[in-house]
C-alpha positions as CSV (number, residue, x, y, z in Angstrom):
1,M,92.2,98.9,94.4
2,N,91.9,102.3,96.8
3,L,95.3,103.2,98.4
4,L,94.7,101.5,101.5
5,Q,95.4,98.0,99.2
6,A,98.3,99.6,97.0
7,I,100.2,100.4,100.3
8,I,99.5,97.2,101.2
9,L,100.4,95.3,98.7
10,G,103.2,97.7,97.8
11,I,104.8,96.6,101.4
12,V,104.5,93.3,100.6
13,Q,106.2,93.2,97.8
14,G,108.8,95.0,98.7
15,L,109.5,92.9,101.7
16,T,109.1,89.8,99.9
17,E,110.6,90.3,95.9
18,F,114.2,90.2,97.5
19,I,114.2,88.4,100.3
20,P,113.3,84.1,99.2
21,I,110.2,83.6,101.1
22,S,108.0,84.3,98.0
23,S,106.3,87.5,96.7
24,T,103.8,85.4,94.9
25,A,102.1,83.5,98.1
26,H,102.5,87.0,100.2
27,L,101.0,88.8,97.4
28,V,98.0,86.0,96.8
29,F,97.1,86.5,100.8
30,A,97.3,90.2,100.6
31,S,94.8,90.6,97.8
32,R,92.8,87.7,98.8
33,Y,92.4,89.6,102.8
34,T,92.0,92.7,100.7
35,N,89.5,91.7,98.7
36,L,91.1,93.3,95.6
37,Y,89.5,93.1,92.1
38,N,87.2,90.8,94.2
39,G,89.5,88.1,93.1
40,D,89.6,88.6,89.6
41,A,92.7,87.0,88.6
42,A,94.5,88.6,85.7
43,M,93.3,92.0,87.0
44,T,95.3,90.6,90.3
45,T,98.1,89.5,87.9
46,A,98.5,93.0,86.3
47,T,98.7,94.6,89.6
48,M,101.5,92.4,90.7
49,A,103.6,92.4,88.1
50,V,103.4,96.7,87.5
51,I,103.8,97.3,91.2
52,Q,106.9,94.9,90.6
53,L,108.5,97.6,88.3
54,G,108.8,99.5,92.2
55,T,111.3,96.7,93.1
56,L,113.3,96.7,89.6
57,A,113.6,99.9,90.3
58,A,115.2,99.7,93.7
59,V,118.1,97.2,92.2
60,F,118.3,99.7,89.7
61,V,119.1,102.6,92.4
62,Y,121.2,100.3,94.7
63,F,123.2,98.3,91.6
64,A,123.8,101.6,90.1
65,S,127.4,101.6,89.7
66,D,126.9,97.9,88.7
67,V,124.8,98.4,85.8
68,W,126.6,101.6,85.4
69,G,129.6,99.5,85.1
70,I,128.7,96.6,83.3
71,S,126.6,98.3,80.5
72,S,129.5,100.8,79.6
73,A,131.7,97.9,79.2
74,F,129.7,96.0,77.3
75,V,129.0,98.8,74.5
76,R,132.8,99.7,74.8
77,D,134.5,96.0,74.6
78,H,132.3,95.6,71.3
79,W,132.8,98.5,70.3
80,N,136.5,98.3,70.3
81,F,136.3,94.1,69.1
82,V,134.4,95.1,66.1
83,F,136.0,97.9,65.1
84,N,139.6,97.1,66.1
85,R,139.5,93.6,64.6
86,R,140.5,91.9,67.9
87,K,141.2,88.1,67.8
88,M,138.8,86.2,69.8
89,R,140.9,84.4,72.6
90,F,139.5,83.2,75.8
91,S,140.4,83.3,79.6
92,G,138.8,83.2,82.9
93,T,138.9,80.7,85.7
94,D,136.7,78.3,83.7
95,G,138.1,79.2,79.9
96,S,134.7,80.6,78.9
97,R,135.5,84.6,78.8
98,P,136.6,86.2,76.2
99,I,139.9,87.7,76.1
100,F,138.6,90.8,74.2
101,L,135.5,91.2,77.2
102,S,136.3,92.9,80.5
103,P,134.9,90.6,83.6
104,E,131.9,93.8,83.8
105,A,131.4,92.9,79.8
106,W,131.6,89.4,80.5
107,L,128.8,89.4,83.7
108,G,126.5,91.2,80.4
109,W,126.7,88.5,78.6
110,L,126.0,86.1,81.4
111,I,123.0,87.8,83.0
112,I,121.5,88.2,79.7
113,I,122.4,84.2,78.5
114,G,120.3,83.7,82.4
115,S,117.6,85.7,81.2
116,I,116.9,83.5,78.2
117,P,114.9,80.3,80.1
118,I,112.8,82.4,81.8
119,G,112.1,85.0,79.0
120,T,111.1,81.6,77.0
121,V,109.4,79.9,79.4
122,G,107.5,82.8,80.6
123,L,106.4,83.6,76.8
124,L,105.3,79.9,75.9
125,F,102.7,79.6,79.2
126,K,101.8,83.7,79.1
127,D,98.0,82.4,79.7
128,F,98.5,79.9,82.3
129,I,100.9,82.1,84.5
130,E,98.4,84.9,84.4
131,G,95.4,82.1,85.2
132,P,94.1,81.4,89.1
133,G,95.2,78.0,88.9
134,T,98.7,80.0,89.9
135,K,96.9,81.6,92.5
136,N,96.1,78.0,93.8
137,L,97.6,77.8,97.8
138,W,97.7,73.7,97.7
139,F,100.1,73.9,94.7
140,I,102.0,77.7,96.2
141,A,102.3,75.5,99.9
142,T,103.5,72.5,98.3
143,M,106.3,75.0,96.8
144,L,107.4,77.0,99.6
145,I,108.3,73.5,101.4
146,A,109.7,72.2,98.2
147,V,112.0,75.4,97.6
148,A,113.0,75.5,101.0
149,L,113.6,71.3,101.2
150,L,116.1,72.4,97.9
151,L,117.6,75.2,99.2
152,T,118.6,73.5,101.9
153,L,120.9,70.9,100.2
154,A,122.1,73.8,98.4
155,E,123.4,75.1,101.2
156,W,124.8,71.8,101.9
157,L,126.1,70.6,98.5
158,G,127.1,74.2,97.5
159,S,131.6,74.8,97.6
160,Q,130.3,78.6,97.9
161,R,134.2,79.4,96.6
162,K,133.0,81.8,93.8
163,T,133.0,85.6,94.0
164,M,131.4,87.7,91.2
165,R,135.1,87.7,89.0
166,N,135.0,84.5,89.1
167,L,131.4,83.4,87.0
168,G,131.5,81.7,83.8
169,I,128.7,80.1,81.5
170,W,126.9,77.5,83.7
171,D,126.7,79.2,86.4
172,A,124.7,81.7,83.9
173,V,122.9,78.6,82.9
174,I,122.5,76.8,86.1
175,V,121.0,80.1,88.2
176,G,119.0,81.2,84.9
177,F,116.8,77.3,84.9
178,A,116.5,77.9,88.7
179,Q,114.9,81.3,87.9
180,V,111.9,79.7,85.6
181,L,111.3,77.7,89.1
182,A,110.0,81.4,89.4
183,L,107.1,81.1,87.8
184,M,105.7,79.2,89.6
185,P,103.8,80.4,92.6
186,G,105.3,79.8,96.2
187,A,108.6,79.2,94.7
188,S,110.7,82.7,94.9
189,R,112.3,83.9,92.3
190,S,115.0,85.1,94.5
191,G,114.8,81.8,96.4
192,S,115.4,80.1,93.2
193,T,118.0,81.9,91.8
194,I,120.2,81.9,95.2
195,M,119.5,78.3,94.9
196,G,120.9,77.7,91.6
197,G,124.0,80.1,92.8
198,L,124.9,78.0,95.7
199,F,124.6,74.9,93.4
200,A,126.8,76.3,91.3
201,G,129.2,76.7,94.1
202,Q,128.9,80.8,94.1
203,T,129.7,82.5,97.8
204,R,126.0,83.2,99.3
205,E,126.7,87.1,98.8
206,T,127.7,86.2,95.3
207,A,124.3,84.5,94.9
208,A,122.3,87.2,96.2
209,R,124.0,89.8,94.1
210,F,123.8,87.9,90.1
211,S,120.4,87.0,91.1
212,F,119.3,90.8,92.0
213,L,121.2,91.5,88.9
214,L,119.9,88.6,86.7
215,S,116.3,89.7,88.1
216,I,116.2,93.2,85.9
217,P,115.8,91.8,82.6
218,A,112.9,89.5,83.9
219,I,111.1,91.9,86.0
220,T,111.6,94.8,83.3
221,A,109.9,92.3,80.7
222,S,106.8,91.3,82.5
223,G,106.2,94.4,84.4
224,L,106.4,96.6,80.6
225,L,103.9,94.3,79.3
226,E,101.6,94.2,82.1
227,L,101.7,97.3,82.6
228,R,100.8,98.1,79.0
229,E,97.9,95.4,79.4
230,A,96.3,96.4,82.5
231,W,96.1,100.2,81.2
232,H,93.2,98.7,78.6
233,I,91.7,95.9,81.9
234,L,92.0,97.8,85.3
235,P,90.2,100.6,85.9
236,D,91.0,104.0,85.4
237,E,90.5,104.8,89.3
238,S,92.6,102.2,90.2
239,F,95.7,104.2,88.4
240,V,96.5,106.4,91.0
241,P,96.8,104.1,94.0
242,L,99.0,101.6,91.8
243,L,101.6,104.7,91.5
244,V,101.6,104.8,95.2
245,G,102.1,100.9,95.8
246,T,104.3,101.5,92.9
247,I,106.9,103.8,94.8
248,V,105.9,102.0,98.2
249,A,107.4,98.6,96.7
250,G,110.8,100.6,95.7
251,V,110.8,101.9,98.7
252,V,110.3,99.0,101.0
253,G,112.3,96.6,97.8
254,Y,115.1,99.2,98.1
255,L,115.6,97.9,102.0
256,A,115.2,94.3,101.5
257,I,117.7,94.5,99.3
258,W,120.2,96.6,101.8
259,F,119.3,94.5,104.4
260,L,119.7,90.7,102.6
261,M,123.2,92.0,101.6
262,S,124.3,92.6,104.8
263,F,122.5,89.6,106.1
264,L,124.3,86.7,103.8
265,K,127.3,88.0,104.3
266,K,128.0,86.3,107.6
267,N,124.5,84.3,108.1
268,T,123.0,81.1,105.3
269,T,119.6,81.2,104.3
270,G,118.6,78.9,107.2
271,I,115.8,81.2,109.0
272,F,114.4,82.2,105.5
273,I,114.3,78.2,105.0
274,A,112.4,77.6,108.4
275,Y,110.0,80.4,107.3
276,R,109.1,78.6,104.1
277,I,108.6,75.4,106.1
278,I,106.3,76.4,108.9
279,L,104.2,78.4,106.4
280,G,103.7,76.0,103.9
281,I,102.6,73.5,106.5
282,V,100.4,76.1,108.1
283,I,98.6,76.6,104.8
284,L,98.7,73.2,104.4
285,V,96.4,72.1,107.4
286,L,94.7,75.2,106.9
287,L,93.6,73.4,103.6
288,W,93.4,70.6,105.4
289,Q,90.4,71.4,107.5
290,G,89.0,73.4,105.5
291,V,89.4,77.3,107.2
292,I,90.9,78.5,103.8
293,D,89.5,78.1,100.1
294,P,92.6,76.9,97.5
295,V,91.4,79.6,95.4
296,V,89.4,82.8,95.8
297,Q,85.6,81.4,95.0
């Protein structure tokens, strides 16, 4: 991988990781048309996962106060519970939050619960996810359209009343299982989790914020795991460009988060739905006409 390829991948990753249009779909095209590693699926997957660490850094910076508040409250409340021997009682609008936990500490538990599905499925199907089958454009195009239709349904059916203070276990479960869709190329992690949040009755801004916070364990785990493997399978000359690409992804990712959070305060996800459907149809037509190959030969 050279410097130009790394910068292009970093820009694409930063723009598409958080905007619900599928980072995998766009990275597959970017890696294909920059001829990254001559189409080697394992090297390409490792590179994509490592560059994700840049967007993870963007989440930490943008939500620094949230991350600190959740972490400190989580440690403090459990310390007090263990050593002050407080009784276990429940509160919250849905009766699911133990009363000894502050809303911030409870949010920490919701992030843990919501991360279990993707962690379990990701480990069980790791070999398939990293294989060439996940880069098939027929499947990517289908998932682009399918998740767009589900997101449309979520916009119509969701009550959009819940804020961060109203989230309960079912929110974590629904959004957590929706995040599993992100393992399928073309689905989009942010698109899937925002869709799940809307189905659970969250406001668009809340769904996006919870989606970003929920991304921290998933991106951290996949990025660090692939970083270890990338160290062994990528050529030595790729590591400087990879570092540059990761930094670029972080800067662009921060801007993408800022844009989406501001955008969803006043707008629906309609523009992203339309983009996904148009892109999916264009890819299907090009495949049907034989203009592009479904997989790199």
